[in-house]
N, C-alpha and C positions, 0 to 999 in steps of 0.2 A: 453695366447690371449693378446696381447696389443692393447688398444683400441685410436684410433686416434681423435682427435676433426676436427669437418668438420665444417667451416665457410661457408655459403651460400651468396652469393654476391644475391643484390637485382638486378632484371635488370633497366637498367637507361631507364629514358624516352627518346623519340628519340630525336635528336638534328636538330639544323635546317640545312636544307639543303646545303652543300656547293656550291658556283658559279661554281667550275670547274666540268662539266660533270662526267669527269674520277675520280676523287675522291668523287662523289656522289655516281658511282657504287661500288666503292672500300669499300666505307662506309656502303653502303648495304650488300654487301658480308660478311666484319666482323661483322654485326650487325647478320645477319642468323648466322654464326659460333656460337656467341656468345649465340644466343638463344638456337641452337642447344646443345651447350657442357651444357648449363644450364639445359635445360630437362633432358640431358644423365644424369649428376649427380644428378638430382632429382629422375628419376628412379634408379638410383644406392645406393642412400638411402633407396628407398622405398625397394628394395629387399633385403638389409642387414635388415634393421629394422624386415622384415616379416622372415627373417634365424633366427635371435638372438630371436624372439617370439617361433618358433619351438623349439628351444633347450631347453626354459625355462618349 
């Protein structure tokens, strides 16, 4: 079984809100997607670590 190296990005601190309300709303959506993706990645790693421990 091949092993892959995984890099975890640290969530960035919130940026200053843009002056354009549409851009601000879009930034909020992007931040939510990023946070969700980050959380899903951490859960996948936790599950993978548990699977490796059970096999050992």
